[in-house]
N, C-alpha and C positions, 0 to 999 in steps of 0.2 A: 569675350574677346575672339572666341571662335567664328562669331558673326561678322567680325570686321576683317579678318585676315584668312588667308589660306586658299582663297579661290583665285587662282593664277591661270585658269583655262585661256585667257585671251593671250596671256604672255607666253604660255607654252604653245599655243598655235602660231604665234609669231616666230618663236624659237625654231618650230618645225620646217618654217619656209627659209630659214638661214641656211646657204649652201654649206658653210663650215660647221661641223657639229661641234668643235671647241669653242667657236665664236657664239654660237647658239647657247651652248652651257653658260658662259660668261654672261651673255646679256640677259638670260633668263634668271640667272642667280641675283643680278644686280637690280634689275627692274622689279623682281618680285619682293626682295628685301627691301627696297626703297619704298614701294607701295604699302608694305606693312608696317613699316617705320611711321609712314604719314597716317596710316589707319589708327595705330595705338597711341599716337602722339596726346589726343584728348586725354586718354586714361593716364598717361605719364603725367600730364599737367595735374590731374586729380591727385595723384600721390604725392606730388610736390606741394600742392596746396594743403594737403594733411600733414606735411612735414613742418609747414610754417607754425602750426600750433603747439608742436611738441617741443621746439627749440627756445631754450631759455633767453639767450642773449640776443638784443636788438640786431646787433651786426649779422649774426647767423640767418635770423628771419629776414632781414632785408636781402641778402645775398640769394636766399632761396625764391624769395618774391620776385625778384629782378630776372632770376633764370626762368622763372614760370612765365613772365611776361614775354621775354624773347622767345622761349619755345612755342608758346600759343600763336605769336604772330608769324613765326618764321618756319613753322612745321613743313610746309612745302618746299623752302629753300634747303632744310636740312634733308628731305628726301632725295633731292637732287645731287646734294654733296655726297650723300651715302652711296648712291649709285656710281657717281663718278669715282669715288674712293675704292669701290669695291673691284670696279673694271680695272683701274689701274694696279691695284695689288694682284688681281689674277693674272694680268699680262706680265707683269715683273716677276711673278714666280715661275711662269712657263717659259720665259725667255732665256737663253743661254746665258751663262755667267752668273756672277753673284746678284742677289736680289737689292737692288738699290733702297727699297723700302722695308727691309727686313728689320732695321733697327730704327725707323723713323719715330721720333717722339715730337717733332715740330716745336721743340721747347728751346729757346736761346740759352746761352751759357749764363747770361745774366738773370734769365728768368730761374733756370735751375739752382743757382746760387741763392735766390730769395725763398724759394718753395721747395727744397729737397723733401721735406717730409710729406708733402702733398703729392709731389711727382711719384713718390714711393708708393703712397696710397692708391694713386690711380694705376700704376703697374700691377699692384696686388689685385685690385677689382677687377683689372682686365684679365688677369690669370684666373681669377676664381670663376669669372663668368664663362670664359672659354672652357674651362674645365666642367662645368655644369652642363653647358651646352653639348660638348662632346659625349659625356657620359649618357645624356638622355638621347642622343641620336647615333650612338656608335654603330648600330647595324645599317643604317642608311648612308653614314659616312664612309663605312668599309666598302659598300658596294658602288657608292658614287667613285671613291677613289679607284677601284678596280677599272672602271669604265674610262676614268681619265688617263690612266696608265695605257690602256688600249688606244685612245685617241692620240696620245703623245708618242706611241712607239717605245714606251718605257717598261723595264722589267719590274719597277718599284719606285715608290716616292717616299723619301723621308719627309719628316713634318715641314722641314723649313722650305720645301721645294712643292708642296702640296697647296693648290689654289683653293681648295675647296673646304678646307678645315673651318670649324666654328670660329677659331680665333681671328681668321680673315675677316669674318661678319664683324665680331665685336670690335677690332681693330678700326675697321671702317667707319663704324658709328662713331668710336671715340675720336678719330681724326676729323669726321665731319664736324662734330660738335666744337672742335678747335677751329676750324675755318670759319664757323659762324660766331667766333669770338667768345665761346665759353671757355674761361680759364681757371686754373686751380680749382678750388673748392666747388664752384658753381659747375665745372665740367665734370667732377667726381660724382656730385650730388644728381645732375641729370643722367648720367651714364648709369648710375645705381638704379635710378628710377625706371628705367628701361629695363633691368635685369629680368624682371619675372615676364615680361612680354617676349623677350628674345628666346626663351625656354619653349614656348608655343610657337614661335614663328619659325624656328630652324627646322623642326620636324616636318612641318607642311612644305617648306621650300625644297629639302631634299628630296621629299617624296615625289613632287612635281619634276625635279631633275632627272631623278632615276627614270620616271615614267618617259619623259621626253625622249632620253638616249635610247631606252627600250624600243620605242616606237622607231626611231631610226636604226634599229637594228645592232646597237652598241651592246654586246654581251646580253642579248635580249633574255637569254635563259640562265644568267648568273644569279644565284640567289644563296648567299652565304653570309656568316658573320663569324667573328671570332668564336673558337670552340665548336664551330659546327660545319659538317662536310657540306661540300657543294651539292646542290640538287639541280636537276633540270626537269621543267615541265613536260618537254616534249622532245623529240629527236631534233637535232640540227637540219637545217636545209642547205642544199647545194648552192654556192655562190654567196652565202652568209659569211661573216668573219668566223674564225675557228671557234667551236663550243663543244669539242669532244671532252670528255672527262679528264684525260690527262692534261691537257692544256688549261683547263679552269683549276685543277689541283695545283699546277705549277705556279698559276698566277696566284692563288691563295697563299702557297707556302712564300712566295716571294715578298708579298704585301706584309705578311706577319713578321718575317725576318727584317724588313727595312722599316717598319713603324717605329718612330722614335717617340719620346714622352712629352717633348715640348717643343713649341715653335718660337724661335726668337722673336723679340718684339720688334 
């Protein structure tokens, strides 16, 4: 998997050329995630192919087989939708006012009445996937959140306002699957099959995002994670954004106090 994903140097170079750092960050996250989703889709198809043999009911086997065929044929379209979804969610979260996508499920009332249990299972799968991704990338997410706060001129970001959390990536994939007409059990099966790959994808993307912003001078010497003090590799330079110890400690404290436990769907 590592040979297929994680090399986002061309996308990072393109992001460095973007005049707006926040737009550069958004586009890097979206294009990198989309590229990795396309890269791992063949592996996800293999996971689905394996699941066909372990399910006893003909209906379940047919559903997974159909989902496999659609994914194999439309992995490129899925990548495009993933990029579009992530950009939209990123923009919605940094815009003033309520996030219109915060509770988007894209299911009609009629659909919900017919598949309440499946809808709940999808929400649970989303929660579990986002939690695993966040646990594995906690240091990278913490550092990137600090840089986003600096770019937005904010003292801190609660989860519902944070455009770079793993849940944003997971929800973007889930909604992109829905756009490609994966519904109910098929949507759930394909999303779960992507789960192992997402754990590998996320860390690489966050590393590229942090490095890109470091190259642009955004908290270039900020190197901290929960429970550890801020460290500085070298003294700050005149003309850069503030990097004195007091400022960085203040940012760390505000982020810790403003961190929520869950991002609404």
